[in-house]
C-alpha positions as CSV (number, residue, x, y, z in Angstrom):
1,M,-23.3,11.2,-7.7
2,S,-20.3,11.6,-10.0
3,I,-17.9,10.7,-7.2
4,S,-20.0,7.6,-6.3
5,I,-19.9,6.5,-9.9
6,L,-16.2,7.1,-10.1
7,N,-15.5,5.1,-7.0
8,F,-17.7,2.3,-8.3
9,S,-15.9,2.3,-11.6
10,T,-12.5,2.1,-10.1
11,A,-13.7,-0.7,-7.7
12,I,-14.9,-2.7,-10.7
13,L,-11.6,-2.1,-12.5
14,H,-9.7,-3.1,-9.5
15,V,-11.6,-6.4,-9.2
16,A,-11.2,-6.9,-13.0
17,S,-7.5,-6.5,-12.6
18,Q,-7.3,-9.1,-9.8
19,K,-9.4,-11.4,-11.9
20,A,-7.1,-11.0,-14.9
21,N,-3.9,-11.0,-12.8
22,R,-2.7,-7.8,-14.4
23,W,-2.5,-4.1,-13.4
24,I,-5.0,-1.8,-15.0
25,R,-4.6,2.0,-15.0
26,P,-7.2,4.0,-13.0
27,P,-9.5,6.0,-15.2
28,D,-8.3,9.4,-16.2
29,P,-10.4,12.2,-14.5
30,A,-10.9,14.0,-17.9
31,V,-12.0,10.8,-19.6
32,F,-14.4,10.1,-16.7
33,A,-15.8,13.6,-16.8
34,A,-16.5,13.2,-20.5
35,C,-18.4,10.0,-19.8
36,L,-20.5,11.8,-17.2
37,N,-21.4,14.5,-19.7
38,T,-23.1,11.8,-21.8
39,G,-25.8,11.3,-19.2
40,I,-24.3,8.4,-17.1
41,C,-25.7,10.0,-13.9
42,S,-29.2,9.8,-15.3
43,L,-28.9,6.0,-15.0
44,W,-29.5,6.4,-11.3
45,D,-32.2,9.0,-11.2
46,D,-34.3,6.5,-9.2
47,G,-31.9,6.6,-6.2
48,P,-28.3,6.8,-4.9
49,L,-25.7,4.2,-5.7
50,P,-24.9,1.7,-2.9
51,D,-21.6,1.6,-1.1
52,P,-19.3,-0.8,-3.0
53,A,-18.2,-2.3,0.3
54,A,-21.8,-3.1,1.3
55,A,-23.4,-3.9,-2.1
56,S,-25.4,-7.1,-2.5
57,R,-25.2,-9.5,-5.4
58,S,-28.2,-7.8,-7.0
59,D,-26.7,-4.3,-6.4
60,W,-23.6,-5.4,-8.2
61,G,-25.7,-6.9,-11.0
62,E,-27.5,-3.6,-11.5
63,V,-24.4,-1.4,-11.4
64,V,-22.2,-3.6,-13.6
65,N,-25.0,-4.1,-16.2
66,R,-25.7,-0.4,-16.4
67,L,-22.3,1.1,-16.0
68,V,-19.9,-1.1,-17.9
69,P,-21.7,-1.0,-21.3
70,A,-22.3,2.7,-21.0
71,M,-18.6,3.6,-20.4
72,P,-16.5,1.9,-23.1
73,E,-13.8,4.5,-22.8
74,I,-13.1,3.2,-19.2
75,F,-14.0,-0.5,-19.4
76,P,-12.1,-2.3,-22.1
77,Q,-13.9,-4.9,-24.3
78,K,-12.1,-7.8,-22.5
79,I,-13.8,-6.6,-19.2
80,A,-17.2,-6.0,-20.8
81,A,-17.2,-9.5,-22.5
82,D,-18.0,-11.4,-19.3
83,L,-20.4,-9.3,-17.2
84,D,-21.8,-12.2,-15.3
85,G,-18.3,-13.3,-14.3
86,L,-17.4,-9.7,-13.3
87,I,-20.6,-9.3,-11.2
88,R,-19.7,-12.5,-9.3
89,A,-16.1,-11.5,-8.8
90,C,-17.1,-8.0,-7.5
91,H,-19.6,-9.6,-5.1
92,D,-17.1,-12.2,-3.8
93,F,-14.3,-9.7,-3.5
94,F,-16.3,-7.4,-1.1
95,V,-18.1,-10.2,0.8
96,A,-14.7,-11.7,1.7
97,L,-13.5,-8.3,2.9
98,R,-16.7,-7.8,5.0
99,S,-16.4,-11.2,6.5
100,A,-12.9,-10.5,7.6
101,G,-13.8,-7.1,9.1
102,A,-11.6,-5.3,6.6
103,A,-12.3,-2.0,4.9
104,Y,-11.8,-0.8,1.3
105,I,-10.5,2.5,0.1
106,P,-11.3,3.2,-3.6
107,F,-8.8,5.3,-5.7
108,W,-10.8,8.5,-5.8
109,S,-12.1,8.5,-2.3
110,E,-11.0,11.1,0.3
111,G,-9.5,8.2,2.4
112,Y,-7.0,7.2,-0.4
113,P,-3.5,8.4,0.4
114,G,-2.6,11.4,-1.8
115,L,1.1,10.5,-2.1
116,L,0.2,7.0,-3.4
117,R,-2.2,8.5,-6.0
118,Q,0.8,10.5,-7.4
119,I,2.9,7.5,-8.5
120,S,2.8,6.2,-12.1
121,D,1.3,2.8,-11.3
122,P,-1.0,3.2,-8.2
123,P,-3.4,0.6,-7.0
124,M,-7.0,1.3,-7.9
125,G,-8.0,0.4,-4.3
126,L,-6.6,-0.7,-1.0
127,S,-7.9,-3.3,1.4
128,I,-7.1,-2.4,5.0
129,A,-7.3,-3.8,8.5
130,G,-6.8,-1.4,11.3
131,D,-6.6,2.4,11.3
132,G,-6.7,3.6,7.7
133,T,-6.3,7.3,8.7
134,L,-2.6,6.5,9.2
135,L,-2.3,6.3,5.4
136,L,-3.1,10.0,5.2
137,R,-0.3,11.1,7.5
138,P,3.3,11.9,6.4
139,S,5.3,8.7,6.8
140,I,8.7,7.1,6.4
141,A,9.4,3.7,4.9
142,V,12.0,1.4,6.5
143,V,13.2,-1.7,4.7
144,G,16.2,-3.9,4.7
145,S,17.6,-7.4,4.4
146,R,15.6,-10.4,5.5
147,F,18.9,-12.0,6.6
148,A,20.1,-8.9,8.4
149,A,23.2,-8.5,10.5
150,N,22.8,-7.9,14.2
151,W,23.8,-4.2,13.8
152,A,21.0,-3.8,11.2
153,V,18.3,-5.5,13.3
154,E,19.3,-3.3,16.3
155,W,19.3,-0.1,14.2
156,A,15.8,-0.9,12.8
157,N,14.5,-1.8,16.3
158,D,15.9,1.3,17.9
159,F,14.6,3.5,15.1
160,G,11.1,1.9,15.5
161,K,11.1,2.8,19.2
162,L,12.0,6.4,18.5
163,S,9.5,6.8,15.6
164,S,6.7,5.3,17.7
165,A,7.5,7.6,20.6
166,A,7.5,10.6,18.2
167,D,4.3,9.4,16.6
168,I,5.8,9.2,13.2
169,P,4.2,6.5,11.0
170,V,6.6,3.9,9.6
171,V,5.8,1.8,6.5
172,S,7.4,-1.6,5.9
173,G,6.7,-4.9,4.2
174,G,6.6,-7.1,7.3
175,A,9.4,-9.4,6.1
176,Y,11.9,-11.1,8.3
177,G,14.9,-9.1,9.5
178,C,14.8,-5.3,9.3
179,D,11.1,-5.0,8.3
180,A,9.9,-6.9,11.4
181,A,12.5,-5.3,13.6
182,V,11.3,-1.8,13.0
183,H,7.7,-2.6,13.7
184,N,8.6,-4.7,16.8
185,G,10.5,-1.7,18.1
186,M,7.4,0.5,17.5
187,L,5.2,-2.0,19.4
188,A,7.7,-2.1,22.3
189,A,7.6,1.7,22.7
190,R,3.9,2.1,23.3
191,F,0.7,0.1,23.9
192,D,-1.8,1.8,21.6
193,A,-2.1,4.1,18.6
194,V,1.1,2.6,17.3
195,P,1.7,4.3,13.9
196,A,2.9,1.1,12.1
197,I,1.9,0.3,8.5
198,A,2.6,-3.1,7.0
199,V,2.0,-3.7,3.3
200,F,1.3,-7.2,2.2
201,A,2.4,-8.8,-1.1
202,G,-0.6,-11.1,-0.9
203,G,-4.2,-10.6,0.4
204,L,-5.0,-9.6,4.0
205,G,-6.2,-13.2,4.6
206,C,-2.8,-14.7,3.4
207,P,-0.2,-12.8,5.5
208,Y,3.4,-13.6,4.7
209,P,5.7,-14.7,6.2
210,R,3.5,-16.9,8.3
211,H,6.0,-16.7,11.2
212,N,5.2,-13.0,11.5
213,I,1.4,-13.4,11.9
214,R,1.5,-12.5,15.6
215,L,3.4,-9.3,14.6
216,F,0.7,-8.4,12.1
217,E,-2.1,-9.1,14.6
218,D,-0.4,-6.9,17.1
219,I,0.0,-4.1,14.6
220,A,-3.7,-4.1,13.7
221,A,-4.8,-4.5,17.4
222,S,-2.5,-1.7,18.6
223,G,-3.7,1.1,16.3
224,G,-1.6,0.3,13.3
225,C,-2.7,-0.6,9.8
226,L,-2.3,-3.6,7.4
227,V,-2.6,-2.8,3.7
228,S,-3.0,-4.9,0.5
229,E,-4.1,-4.2,-3.1
230,R,-4.9,-7.9,-3.6
231,S,-8.1,-9.9,-3.0
232,L,-8.5,-11.2,0.5
233,D,-7.4,-14.8,-0.2
234,A,-4.7,-14.1,-2.8
235,R,-1.5,-15.9,-2.1
236,C,1.9,-14.4,-2.7
237,R,3.7,-15.0,-6.0
238,P,7.3,-13.9,-6.7
239,H,6.4,-10.8,-8.7
240,D,3.9,-9.7,-6.0
241,F,6.8,-8.7,-3.7
242,L,8.1,-6.3,-6.4
243,A,4.7,-4.9,-6.9
244,R,4.3,-4.4,-3.2
245,N,7.5,-2.4,-3.0
246,R,6.1,0.4,-5.1
247,I,3.3,0.8,-2.5
248,I,5.7,0.8,0.4
249,S,7.7,3.7,-1.1
250,G,4.6,5.3,-2.7
251,L,3.0,5.7,0.7
252,S,6.0,7.5,2.1
253,L,7.8,10.8,1.8
254,G,11.1,8.9,1.8
255,T,12.6,5.4,2.3
256,I,15.3,4.3,4.7
257,I,17.5,1.4,3.5
258,V,18.9,-0.2,6.7
259,Q,20.9,-3.0,5.0
260,A,20.8,-4.2,1.4
261,A,22.8,-6.5,-0.8
262,E,23.5,-5.2,-4.3
263,R,20.6,-7.3,-5.7
264,S,17.8,-7.4,-3.2
265,G,14.2,-6.3,-2.6
266,A,15.4,-3.4,-0.5
267,M,17.3,-2.1,-3.5
268,V,14.2,-2.5,-5.6
269,T,12.3,-0.4,-3.1
270,A,15.1,2.3,-3.2
271,R,14.7,2.4,-7.0
272,C,11.0,2.7,-6.7
273,A,11.4,5.6,-4.3
274,A,13.8,7.4,-6.6
275,D,11.5,6.8,-9.6
276,Q,8.7,8.3,-7.6
277,S,10.8,11.4,-6.8
278,R,10.9,10.5,-3.1
279,D,14.0,10.8,-0.8
280,V,16.2,7.8,-0.2
281,W,18.2,7.6,3.0
282,V,20.8,5.0,3.7
283,V,22.3,3.7,7.0
284,R,26.1,3.8,7.0
285,P,27.2,0.4,8.2
286,P,29.4,0.6,11.3
287,F,32.0,-1.6,9.7
288,P,32.7,-3.0,6.2
289,D,29.9,-5.6,5.5
290,I,29.5,-7.4,2.2
291,R,25.8,-7.9,3.1
292,A,25.5,-4.1,2.9
293,A,27.1,-3.6,-0.5
294,G,23.9,-2.1,-1.7
295,N,24.2,0.6,1.0
296,Q,27.5,1.7,-0.5
297,C,26.2,1.7,-4.0
298,L,23.3,4.0,-3.0
299,L,25.6,6.3,-1.0
300,D,28.0,6.5,-4.0
301,D,24.9,7.5,-6.1
302,G,24.2,10.4,-3.8
303,A,21.7,9.1,-1.3
304,M,21.7,10.8,2.1
305,G,23.7,8.8,4.7
306,L,22.3,8.2,8.2
307,G,24.3,7.4,11.4
308,R,22.8,6.4,14.7
309,P,19.0,6.0,14.9
310,V,18.7,9.0,17.3
311,D,20.6,11.3,14.9
312,A,18.6,9.9,12.0
313,M,15.4,10.7,13.8
314,V,16.4,14.3,14.3
315,E,17.2,14.7,10.5
316,L,14.1,13.0,9.3
317,A,11.8,14.7,11.8
318,A,13.0,18.0,10.3
319,S,12.3,16.8,6.8
320,L,8.8,15.7,7.8
321,M,8.1,19.1,9.4
322,T,8.9,20.9,6.1
323,S,6.9,18.5,3.9
């Protein structure tokens, strides 16, 4: 029962954070345990809690009205001040996911990726389309410039083919350039059980960029996974891409930077990975390229350099085996 209450609590907090457009920290286990000791479980002596993903409007009304006022240590006053609005938001959040055939992984469930739970600002829940078990496997993130040079696109595409053939999950953001190239390479290497993971900045119902919708559909249909912390119909805002980058690196043992300008989203992802104590690997450009100035900065800072995709795969496969 305590795990059910914990998952419901985090699901409510997740919806509240989307409603307020701000991140809210998941409840601390010690604080939650103290709340349970006050007799919270006895509120459901008459039966088990429903599954958040399948709860009806009346289910949400019963849970929110019982749980939120009884746990002031977890639910701030700003959340408790509008219970009717919170009930409606929770119901709408999960109805939208169900209608789209998407699943939901709350923060404390067994299906939530352990690596992501370790970062300082994890999502309280993940909406997914496709094979969510991929998120539990050791993976590598691959990111790079949206306006990538030919050598960078070819490197990412070739690495995607190799990683897919080796059944190594690869996480990326689905952007133009290197992100799309690595997942296109993965799809080209096999027909099903493709271990590709794309993280959206917006909701699953608002994929971006729109030009890559076919790629996203192919990933989900071929055994991969689409991931978002946002509500289904949430559109991308500029800061959402930066928030997404922490998830890309947080899901992964390490991040490969294929090509990056000094100021770019790929460099933000590299910083996220470093802050999360994850490895950062950087492709050495085959020739001087101003569009890869960020690569050189990272190499100068001590990041591990990578050569050809086939050589990189050998090095990274060894790292994955020892993780």
